[in-house]
mmCIF file of the C-alpha atoms, coordinates in Angstrom:
data_MODEL
# 
_entry.id   MODEL 
# 
loop_
_atom_site.group_PDB 
_atom_site.id 
_atom_site.type_symbol 
_atom_site.label_atom_id 
_atom_site.label_alt_id 
_atom_site.label_comp_id 
_atom_site.label_asym_id 
_atom_site.label_entity_id 
_atom_site.label_seq_id 
_atom_site.pdbx_PDB_ins_code 
_atom_site.Cartn_x 
_atom_site.Cartn_y 
_atom_site.Cartn_z 
_atom_site.occupancy 
_atom_site.B_iso_or_equiv 
_atom_site.pdbx_formal_charge 
_atom_site.auth_seq_id 
_atom_site.auth_comp_id 
_atom_site.auth_asym_id 
_atom_site.auth_atom_id 
_atom_site.pdbx_PDB_model_num 
ATOM 1  C CA . MET A 1 1  ? 0.005   0.000  -0.001 1.00 0.00 ? 1  MET A CA 1 
ATOM 2  C CA . ASN A 1 2  ? 1.375   3.416  -0.946 1.00 0.00 ? 2  ASN A CA 1 
ATOM 3  C CA . ASN A 1 3  ? 1.035   5.930  1.892  1.00 0.00 ? 3  ASN A CA 1 
ATOM 4  C CA . THR A 1 4  ? 2.527   8.930  0.084  1.00 0.00 ? 4  THR A CA 1 
ATOM 5  C CA . ALA A 1 5  ? 0.386   12.022 -0.210 1.00 0.00 ? 5  ALA A CA 1 
ATOM 6  C CA . ASN A 1 6  ? -0.867  13.007 -3.613 1.00 0.00 ? 6  ASN A CA 1 
ATOM 7  C CA . LEU A 1 7  ? 0.213   16.623 -4.075 1.00 0.00 ? 7  LEU A CA 1 
ATOM 8  C CA . ASP A 1 8  ? -2.143  17.086 -7.015 1.00 0.00 ? 8  ASP A CA 1 
ATOM 9  C CA . ASP A 1 9  ? -5.155  16.227 -4.842 1.00 0.00 ? 9  ASP A CA 1 
ATOM 10 C CA . SER A 1 10 ? -8.137  18.510 -5.545 1.00 0.00 ? 10 SER A CA 1 
ATOM 11 C CA . ARG A 1 11 ? -8.387  19.179 -1.796 1.00 0.00 ? 11 ARG A CA 1 
ATOM 12 C CA . SER A 1 12 ? -4.950  20.801 -1.652 1.00 0.00 ? 12 SER A CA 1 
ATOM 13 C CA . MET A 1 13 ? -4.572  24.504 -0.885 1.00 0.00 ? 13 MET A CA 1 
ATOM 14 C CA . PRO A 1 14 ? -4.339  26.859 -3.883 1.00 0.00 ? 14 PRO A CA 1 
ATOM 15 C CA . ALA A 1 15 ? -0.870  28.227 -4.512 1.00 0.00 ? 15 ALA A CA 1 
ATOM 16 C CA . ASP A 1 16 ? -2.126  31.828 -4.232 1.00 0.00 ? 16 ASP A CA 1 
ATOM 17 C CA . PHE A 1 17 ? -3.876  31.305 -0.880 1.00 0.00 ? 17 PHE A CA 1 
ATOM 18 C CA . HIS A 1 18 ? -3.428  34.094 1.665  1.00 0.00 ? 18 HIS A CA 1 
ATOM 19 C CA . PRO A 1 19 ? -5.231  33.815 5.008  1.00 0.00 ? 19 PRO A CA 1 
ATOM 20 C CA . ALA A 1 20 ? -7.211  36.753 6.319  1.00 0.00 ? 20 ALA A CA 1 
ATOM 21 C CA . ALA A 1 21 ? -5.230  38.983 8.676  1.00 0.00 ? 21 ALA A CA 1 
ATOM 22 C CA . ASP A 1 22 ? -7.655  38.221 11.539 1.00 0.00 ? 22 ASP A CA 1 
ATOM 23 C CA . CYS A 1 23 ? -8.350  34.556 10.797 1.00 0.00 ? 23 CYS A CA 1 
ATOM 24 C CA . LEU A 1 24 ? -7.185  33.555 14.319 1.00 0.00 ? 24 LEU A CA 1 
ATOM 25 C CA . LYS A 1 25 ? -8.901  36.403 16.168 1.00 0.00 ? 25 LYS A CA 1 
ATOM 26 C CA . ASP A 1 26 ? -10.362 35.305 19.531 1.00 0.00 ? 26 ASP A CA 1 
ATOM 27 C CA . ARG A 1 27 ? -8.208  32.172 19.523 1.00 0.00 ? 27 ARG A CA 1 
ATOM 28 C CA . VAL A 1 28 ? -5.655  31.272 22.202 1.00 0.00 ? 28 VAL A CA 1 
ATOM 29 C CA . ILE A 1 29 ? -2.811  29.079 20.984 1.00 0.00 ? 29 ILE A CA 1 
ATOM 30 C CA . LEU A 1 30 ? -0.170  27.380 23.139 1.00 0.00 ? 30 LEU A CA 1 
ATOM 31 C CA . VAL A 1 31 ? 3.177   27.264 21.360 1.00 0.00 ? 31 VAL A CA 1 
ATOM 32 C CA . THR A 1 32 ? 5.579   24.755 22.848 1.00 0.00 ? 32 THR A CA 1 
ATOM 33 C CA . GLY A 1 33 ? 9.242   25.264 22.012 1.00 0.00 ? 33 GLY A CA 1 
ATOM 34 C CA . ALA A 1 34 ? 8.495   28.933 21.341 1.00 0.00 ? 34 ALA A CA 1 
ATOM 35 C CA . SER A 1 35 ? 12.121  29.962 21.924 1.00 0.00 ? 35 SER A CA 1 
ATOM 36 C CA . GLY A 1 36 ? 13.382  27.740 19.093 1.00 0.00 ? 36 GLY A CA 1 
ATOM 37 C CA . SER A 1 37 ? 13.387  28.695 15.448 1.00 0.00 ? 37 SER A CA 1 
ATOM 38 C CA . ILE A 1 38 ? 10.200  26.894 14.345 1.00 0.00 ? 38 ILE A CA 1 
ATOM 39 C CA . GLY A 1 39 ? 8.305   27.728 17.542 1.00 0.00 ? 39 GLY A CA 1 
ATOM 40 C CA . ARG A 1 40 ? 9.297   31.387 17.289 1.00 0.00 ? 40 ARG A CA 1 
ATOM 41 C CA . VAL A 1 41 ? 8.110   31.662 13.689 1.00 0.00 ? 41 VAL A CA 1 
ATOM 42 C CA . ALA A 1 42 ? 4.871   29.829 14.584 1.00 0.00 ? 42 ALA A CA 1 
ATOM 43 C CA . ALA A 1 43 ? 4.205   32.140 17.576 1.00 0.00 ? 43 ALA A CA 1 
ATOM 44 C CA . LEU A 1 44 ? 4.843   35.279 15.515 1.00 0.00 ? 44 LEU A CA 1 
ATOM 45 C CA . SER A 1 45 ? 2.672   34.029 12.657 1.00 0.00 ? 45 SER A CA 1 
ATOM 46 C CA . PHE A 1 46 ? -0.197  33.076 14.940 1.00 0.00 ? 46 PHE A CA 1 
ATOM 47 C CA . ALA A 1 47 ? 0.007   36.475 16.665 1.00 0.00 ? 47 ALA A CA 1 
ATOM 48 C CA . LYS A 1 48 ? 0.160   38.237 13.286 1.00 0.00 ? 48 LYS A CA 1 
ATOM 49 C CA . HIS A 1 49 ? -3.121  36.589 12.358 1.00 0.00 ? 49 HIS A CA 1 
ATOM 50 C CA . GLY A 1 50 ? -4.872  37.711 15.531 1.00 0.00 ? 50 GLY A CA 1 
ATOM 51 C CA . ALA A 1 51 ? -4.312  34.912 18.026 1.00 0.00 ? 51 ALA A CA 1 
ATOM 52 C CA . THR A 1 52 ? -3.259  35.411 21.612 1.00 0.00 ? 52 THR A CA 1 
ATOM 53 C CA . VAL A 1 53 ? -0.268  33.144 22.061 1.00 0.00 ? 53 VAL A CA 1 
ATOM 54 C CA . ILE A 1 54 ? 0.981   31.380 25.147 1.00 0.00 ? 54 ILE A CA 1 
ATOM 55 C CA . LEU A 1 55 ? 4.725   30.922 24.901 1.00 0.00 ? 55 LEU A CA 1 
ATOM 56 C CA . HIS A 1 56 ? 6.263   27.802 26.439 1.00 0.00 ? 56 HIS A CA 1 
ATOM 57 C CA . GLY A 1 57 ? 9.842   26.682 26.520 1.00 0.00 ? 57 GLY A CA 1 
ATOM 58 C CA . ARG A 1 58 ? 12.392  25.004 28.760 1.00 0.00 ? 58 ARG A CA 1 
ATOM 59 C CA . LYS A 1 59 ? 14.303  28.230 29.352 1.00 0.00 ? 59 LYS A CA 1 
ATOM 60 C CA . THR A 1 60 ? 12.002  31.107 30.208 1.00 0.00 ? 60 THR A CA 1 
ATOM 61 C CA . ALA A 1 61 ? 14.703  33.711 29.563 1.00 0.00 ? 61 ALA A CA 1 
ATOM 62 C CA . ARG A 1 62 ? 14.896  32.601 25.934 1.00 0.00 ? 62 ARG A CA 1 
ATOM 63 C CA . LEU A 1 63 ? 11.178  33.346 25.531 1.00 0.00 ? 63 LEU A CA 1 
ATOM 64 C CA . ASP A 1 64 ? 11.648  37.040 26.331 1.00 0.00 ? 64 ASP A CA 1 
ATOM 65 C CA . PRO A 1 65 ? 12.830  38.056 22.841 1.00 0.00 ? 65 PRO A CA 1 
ATOM 66 C CA . VAL A 1 66 ? 9.817   36.323 21.267 1.00 0.00 ? 66 VAL A CA 1 
ATOM 67 C CA . TYR A 1 67 ? 7.477   37.990 23.767 1.00 0.00 ? 67 TYR A CA 1 
ATOM 68 C CA . ASP A 1 68 ? 9.105   41.357 23.042 1.00 0.00 ? 68 ASP A CA 1 
ATOM 69 C CA . ALA A 1 69 ? 8.859   40.896 19.267 1.00 0.00 ? 69 ALA A CA 1 
ATOM 70 C CA . ILE A 1 70 ? 5.159   40.128 19.515 1.00 0.00 ? 70 ILE A CA 1 
ATOM 71 C CA . GLU A 1 71 ? 4.522   43.178 21.665 1.00 0.00 ? 71 GLU A CA 1 
ATOM 72 C CA . ALA A 1 72 ? 6.720   45.446 19.511 1.00 0.00 ? 72 ALA A CA 1 
ATOM 73 C CA . ALA A 1 73 ? 4.704   44.452 16.425 1.00 0.00 ? 73 ALA A CA 1 
ATOM 74 C CA . GLY A 1 74 ? 1.516   45.564 18.174 1.00 0.00 ? 74 GLY A CA 1 
ATOM 75 C CA . PHE A 1 75 ? -0.090  42.127 18.365 1.00 0.00 ? 75 PHE A CA 1 
ATOM 76 C CA . ALA A 1 76 ? -2.107  40.847 21.309 1.00 0.00 ? 76 ALA A CA 1 
ATOM 77 C CA . GLN A 1 77 ? -0.051  40.579 24.511 1.00 0.00 ? 77 GLN A CA 1 
ATOM 78 C CA . PRO A 1 78 ? 1.307   37.046 24.795 1.00 0.00 ? 78 PRO A CA 1 
ATOM 79 C CA . ALA A 1 79 ? 1.776   35.022 27.980 1.00 0.00 ? 79 ALA A CA 1 
ATOM 80 C CA . ASN A 1 80 ? 4.826   33.061 29.139 1.00 0.00 ? 80 ASN A CA 1 
ATOM 81 C CA . LEU A 1 81 ? 4.572   29.698 30.867 1.00 0.00 ? 81 LEU A CA 1 
# 
């Protein structure tokens, strides 16, 4: 049985898809590993689209720059765990 995804599937997202700026408004998203590269990008992207993010990481001090970047951009105030 072949378990590979069919990239030409009619259910796939259009190449020119752009989510609405507020598509995550009124959502709260917990981002684990938020001080790492992927977690940081995810947290900033979620915040950019209107979500309130909860930042979680093993080293709280490393979350501060992510927290500061979200606040500096004018997004909803995040929380640190």
